[in-house]
N, C-alpha and C positions, 0 to 999 in steps of 0.2 A: 824875392821872398819865396819860401818853399810852398809847394802845392800840397794840399791835404784833401782827402776825400771827405766832404761834408755830408753827403747823402747819396744813397743809391737805392733804386727800387726796380723790380721787374714790372713793366707796364703792359706787356702783351706776350701771349704764348698760345694763341688759339690754334694755329696750324701745326702740322707735324714739324715743320722747319721754318723758322722766322729769322730773317737775316738781311744784311746789307742795308744799313739804315742811313737816313739823313734827317736833319733837324733844322727848323727855321722858325723865326717869329715874324708874324705878319698880321697887321690890324690888331695889335696887342693880344695876340693869341698864339699858342704853340701849335706847330704842325710837325708831325713826324711821319716819315714814309719808309717802307721796307718791302721786301719780297716775302710772300708766303708760298710754300710748296711742300712736297712730301720729303724732299731731301736737298742737299747742297747743290746738286747738279741734276738736270733733267726734269722732265715733266712740264706741265703748263703752269709756270710760276705766275702769280698774280701780284699786283701792287696794292698794298693796303696804305691808306692815309688815316692817321689818327689826329685828333685835335684835343686841346686842353686849354682851359683858361688860366689856371694857376700852375700847371705842370705836375699836379698830384693825381687828379682823376682824369683818365683818358677815355675817349669814346671813338668809335669808328666813324669817320666822315665819308669815306669812299672805298670801294674795292674795284680796281680796274683790271680787266682781263682782255685777252685776245685769243680767239680760238686757235689751237694748234701751236701757240707761241709761248715760250718761256720768257716772261718779262723779268729782267734782272737789273740789279744795281740802280734803283731809282734815286735821282738827285733833285733836290728842290732849289729853286731860285725865284726871284721876283723880277718880273719884266719892267721895262721903263714905264709902261702904261698901267702898272700896279695890278698885275695878275700873277697868280701863282703859276709856275711852270715846272713840269717834271721832264727830265731827260732820262731815258732808260735804254736798255738794249733788248731787242727782240731776237731771241735765239731759237733755233730749231734743233731738236735732238732726236736721234734714233737710239732709244735707251739712254745710255750714258755717253754716246758718241755725238759730238757736235757736227751738224750738217750745214749750218748757215747762220748768219746773223746780220742785223741792220738796226741802226739807232731808231728810237721812237721819241716823239715829243708830245706832250699833253698840256692843256692850258685850262685854268679855272678862274672865274671871277669871284667865287665864294668859298673855295676849298672843298665843296661838297659835290658839285656837278662838274665833271671833267670832259673835255673833248676826247673823242676816240683816239687811240694811239696812231700817230701819223708818222710814216716812214720818212726819214731824212738821210742824206748822204748816200753812200753806195753799199751794196751787199758786201759783207766782209769787214766793214768798219765797226768800231766800237767807240762811240763818243761818250767818254766816261763821266764827265761832269761839265757844268757851265757856270761862268760868272758873268755879270754884266758890268761894263765900265764905259762911261761916256757914251751911252746909248748903243753899245755894241756888246754882243755876247761872244765870249772867248771860251774855248774848250780844247782839249787834246784828244784827237782820234788816234787809236792804235789799230794796226793791222798785223796779222801773224801769217805772212805768206811763205813760211818755211823757216830756214835757219836765221834769216835776218828780219826780225820784227822791226816795224817802223812806227814812230810817233810823230804826229804832225799837229801843230797849232793851227786851229781854224777859227774863223770869225763870222758873225752874222749880224744883220741889223734887225731881223724879224724872228730869229730862233728857228727858222725853217730852211732857209737857203744859206749854205755855208761856202766860204771861200778859204783856200789855203793861205796861211800867213808865213809859216816856215816849217820845214821838217827838221827835227832835232838830230844833231850829229851825235847819236848815242847808240852804243852797242850793248849786248847782253840781254836781249829779249825785253826791251822796255815796254811798259804797258800802262797801267792805271796811273793817272797824273792829276794831282790837285793844283789849282792855281789861286793866287791872290794878288791883287794890285795894292801896292803900298801908297801912302799919302803923297809921296813924291812922284808917283806914276810908274815906279819900277814894278815889274811883274816877277813874282817868285813862283817856282814850281817845285813840287815834291813828287818824285817819280819812282815807281816800283820797277824792279828788274827781276826776272826769273831765270836768267842765264848767267854764265860766268860765275863770279863770286856772289851774285845776287844782292849786292849791297845797293840800297836805295841811293838816289841822287837828289841833290838840291841844285836848282838852277835859277838864274836871274837874267833879266833882259830889260832894256829901255825901249820905249816906243820908237819905232813901230813894231817892236818885238820880233824882228827878223834875225837878230844876232843874239845867241845865247852863250852864257858861260856856265859850266857845270863843275860840281865838286862831289866826289864820292863820300858817302857816309860809311859807317862801319856796321850798319844794321840792315837786316832784311826786313822790309816793311810791306804788309799787304793792306789794301784799302786805305791809302794815305789821305790825310786831310791836314789843313793848316789854317790858323787864324791869327790875326794881329790883335793883341790886347791893347787897352787904352794907354798903358805905360810904354808902349812901343815894342815890347817883347813879342816874338812870334812863337806860338806854341803849335805843335803838330801831334798827330796821333795815328794809330793804326795797329794792325796785328804784328807783333814783334816776335821774332823767332829766337831771341836771345834768352837762354835759360828756361825754355819751355814756352809754348804758345800762350800769349797774353795780349789783351788790349792795353796799350801803354800810351802815356802822354809825356811830352817833354819839350824843352826849348829847341828851336831850330834856327841856326844861323848859317850863313854861307861860309863863314870862316871855320866854324867848329862842327858843322853838320847837325845831326840829330842826337840829342842827349836824353834818353829815357829817364824820367824822374818819378813817375807815378804809374803803378800797375793797377788797373781797375779790377774788381772781382770778375774773373774770367778764366777760361782755359779751353784748350782744344779748338773746336770750330768757333771762331770769335773774330771780332774786329769791326772794321768799316764804321768809324765814328762820325757822327754829325756834331759840329762844334758851333756854339752860340754863346756870346758874352751877354749876360743880363744881370742887372742889379748887383754888380760887384762879384759875380761868380761865373765860372766857365761851366756851361751846361753841355753835357755830352750824351748823345744817344749812341748805343752800340748793341751788338748782339754777342751772346756767349752761350756755351753749352755746359758750364761747370755745375749746373744744378739739374742736369739731365739733357733734355732736348734743347736745341738752339732757340733762345727766347730773346725778347727785346728788353733792354735796360736803359734807364735814364739816371745819370750821375750828375751831382753838383760838386765842383771842385773849387775850394776856397784858397785864397792867397793872403794869409794873415801873418 
């Protein structure tokens, strides 16, 4: 069935630059997180957490900061013991020049009070997102040590101590990677590349997820994300560079790659969607700058 935009609204624009979203439902309540700063890069970025009962009226639940650190790309997940968890990256900039980075994790039992950002993994790592499957957290860490960037699947039982599972045999400056586990246990990955032809990759692997098969798409995607809908279709989204910068959604398969089908109201500095299926619709948080400064939007996509 075709996807149509049923509703879209700007839900936050308090900072000079509001970007890099994620979205989740927890305890029958919406939670949206993103970074607030003065610009896309640099400065002491802070993590904002919004909450809403019905998805229409949003209020601030928390604002997380770390002195001297730019907290970037917060991603939400739910731990096996039913806490909210955020994984983000803590970066250090000298002006617009990156000087260092290390992942952070934060936990909350109510969505309002969060533990202080805790450093995990090594300096230079960027653990871009996490999913939980069978009591373990999985995520992809990327490093940029020169001309050969590396992406490694890691796993953890507590969200704090990680072990390597496999390093992807991927070239072309691979970095941001979204993961999902299918009902049959197969893991799928949607991976951004910034080198070579810059086409995103879709990958798949069976447990224990040490051997991966990859296929190149024809689109350059920033801030990738993916979700399996109840009918079994996999939908993905991100910032697409085809025909001008837009946040787009479309079907994702290993055989056919990524097929953009719906462009959300967006332009320029945009992307990084959070994806949640709820009450027969795909709910999408994202950011865009088509109405001026980068702001946070929430869309509902119908499949009628």
